C-alpha positions in Angstrom: -3.3 -6.1 69.3 0.2 -7.4 69.3 3.4 -5.7 68.1 6.5 -7.1 66.6 10.1 -6.0 66.9 12.4 -6.9 64.0 16.2 -6.5 64.2 18.8 -6.7 61.4 22.2 -7.2 63.2 25.8 -7.0 62.1 28.1 -8.1 64.9 31.4 -6.2 65.3 32.6 -7.3 68.8 31.4 -10.8 69.7 32.3 -10.5 73.4 30.4 -7.3 73.8 27.5 -8.6 71.7 27.1 -11.6 74.0 26.8 -9.2 77.0 24.2 -7.1 75.1 22.3 -10.2 74.0 22.1 -11.5 77.6 20.8 -8.2 78.9 18.5 -7.5 76.0 16.9 -10.9 76.4 16.2 -10.2 80.1 14.8 -6.8 79.2 12.5 -8.1 76.6 11.1 -10.8 78.9 10.6 -8.3 81.7 8.3 -6.3 79.5 6.4 -9.4 78.4 8.1 -10.0 75.0 8.6 -13.4 73.5 11.4 -14.3 71.0 9.8 -16.0 68.0 13.0 -16.4 66.0 16.4 -16.4 67.5 19.4 -14.5 66.2 20.3 -16.2 63.0 21.3 -15.8 59.4 18.0 -15.8 57.5 17.2 -17.7 54.3 16.7 -15.4 51.3 13.4 -16.0 49.6 13.0 -13.0 47.3 14.8 -9.8 46.4 18.2 -8.4 47.4 17.9 -8.2 51.2 20.8 -10.0 52.8 20.9 -9.4 56.6 23.7 -11.4 58.2 21.7 -11.9 61.5 18.1 -11.3 62.5 15.7 -11.8 65.3 11.9 -11.5 65.7 10.2 -10.6 69.0 6.5 -10.6 69.8 4.8 -8.4 72.3 1.2 -9.1 73.3 0.4 -5.3 73.2 2.0 -2.4 71.5 2.0 -0.6 74.8 4.3 -3.2 76.3 6.9 -2.7 73.5 6.6 1.1 73.7 7.2 0.9 77.5 10.3 -1.2 77.0 11.8 1.2 74.5 11.1 4.2 76.8 12.5 2.5 79.9 15.8 3.4 81.5 16.9 -0.2 81.2 16.6 -0.1 77.5 18.3 3.3 77.2 21.3 1.7 79.0 21.3 -1.1 76.5 21.5 1.4 73.7 25.0 2.4 74.9 26.1 -1.3 75.1 24.6 -1.9 71.6 26.6 0.9 70.1 29.9 -0.8 71.1 29.1 -4.3 69.8 27.6 -4.0 66.3 25.4 -2.2 63.8 21.7 -2.6 64.4 18.6 -1.8 62.3 15.5 -2.2 64.5 11.9 -1.4 63.8 8.6 -2.0 65.6 5.4 -2.7 63.7 1.8 -3.3 64.6 0.4 -6.8 64.3 -2.8 -8.5 63.3 -2.6 -11.7 65.4 -0.3 -13.4 67.9 1.9 -16.3 66.9 0.1 -19.7 67.1 3.3 -21.7 67.4 6.1 -21.5 69.9 9.4 -22.7 68.6 9.6 -26.2 67.2 9.5 -26.3 63.4 7.6 -23.0 62.9 9.1 -20.5 60.5 8.4 -16.8 59.9 8.6 -15.1 56.5 9.3 -11.3 56.7 8.7 -9.2 53.7 9.9 -5.6 53.3 7.7 -4.1 50.5 8.0 -0.8 48.6 4.6 -0.3 47.0 4.6 1.4 43.6 1.0 1.0 42.7 -1.3 0.7 45.7 -4.5 -0.5 43.9 -2.6 -3.1 41.9 -0.7 -4.3 45.0 -3.9 -4.8 47.0 -5.2 -7.1 44.2 -1.9 -8.9 44.1 -1.9 -9.3 47.9 -5.4 -10.9 47.9 -4.2 -13.6 45.6 -1.0 -14.1 47.7 -3.2 -14.4 50.8 -5.0 -17.4 49.2 -1.7 -19.1 48.6 -0.5 -18.5 52.1 -3.7 -20.0 53.6 -3.6 -22.9 51.2 -0.2 -23.9 52.7 -1.3 -23.6 56.4 0.2 -20.1 56.8 -1.3 -16.9 58.2 -0.4 -13.3 58.6 0.9 -12.0 61.9 1.4 -8.5 60.5 0.5 -6.5 57.4 1.4 -3.0 58.4 2.6 0.5 57.3 2.4 1.5 61.0 6.2 1.1 61.5 8.3 2.8 64.1 12.1 3.0 63.6 13.9 2.1 66.8 17.6 2.0 65.8 19.7 2.4 62.7 18.8 3.5 59.1 16.3 0.9 58.0 13.1 2.7 57.1 10.6 0.2 55.6 7.2 1.6 54.5 5.2 -1.7 54.5 6.0 -4.9 56.4 4.5 -8.4 56.3 5.1 -11.2 58.7 3.8 -14.6 57.9 3.8 -17.7 60.1 4.0 -21.3 58.8 4.1 -24.5 60.9 7.0 -25.8 58.9 9.7 -24.6 56.5 8.2 -27.0 53.9 4.9 -25.2 54.0 6.5 -21.8 53.6 8.6 -23.0 50.7 5.6 -24.6 49.0 3.7 -21.4 49.3 6.5 -19.4 47.7 7.4 -21.9 44.9 3.9 -22.8 43.8 3.3 -22.1 40.1 0.6 -19.5 40.9 2.9 -17.6 43.2 5.7 -17.6 40.5 3.2 -16.2 38.0 2.3 -13.4 40.5 5.9 -12.6 41.2 6.5 -12.0 37.5 3.5 -9.7 37.4 4.3 -7.8 40.6 7.4 -6.0 39.3 5.4 -3.0 38.2 3.4 -3.1 41.4 5.9 -3.3 44.3 9.5 -4.2 45.1 9.6 -7.0 47.6 12.5 -8.4 49.7 11.6 -11.5 51.7 13.6 -13.6 54.2 12.7 -16.7 56.2 13.6 -17.2 59.9 13.4 -20.5 61.8 11.3 -20.5 64.9 13.2 -20.4 68.2 13.3 -23.6 70.2 12.3 -23.1 73.8 15.8 -23.7 75.2 17.8 -21.9 72.5 19.4 -18.5 73.4 18.0 -15.5 71.4 
């Protein structure tokens, strides 16, 4: 099964960050990773999560991601990273590989703190119907999350893929979804952002 690396980035030194980005991109590609969403300011969909810059990377296998993180090349990058910005990075298990590559595809990432597990599962089933109704699908629904860098410690992550931004927004503004959002407050606290898919020739 695939794995996904999510990074929340705050740049302090642009010149050093550009060096890190170049080397990190090469490292990811050497270990078979693919950038699904380039470094960008995400669109806030729900909650109070306001990361200034994010990226999303897919690995075909969790073992490939683990091998990269354990490599000497990556360890050297950690030193470069410490001098260019503040990074919160996690790795999570996936359900399916991305269907789209770049173009108009978008990715919704939800950081969920579950309060009532049974009620949340019922809520999620109804949300699943809305996601599918608007041509979306889940790439990850996971509490198997490994912190890689920084202080971000999510307990449950969702990644949804939609072919276009319009589909994602339709799923999250539909009347049925708004009703569920009002009811979920006693079930879970959800922060959600939207990332644009990376064009094939756009730097990550």
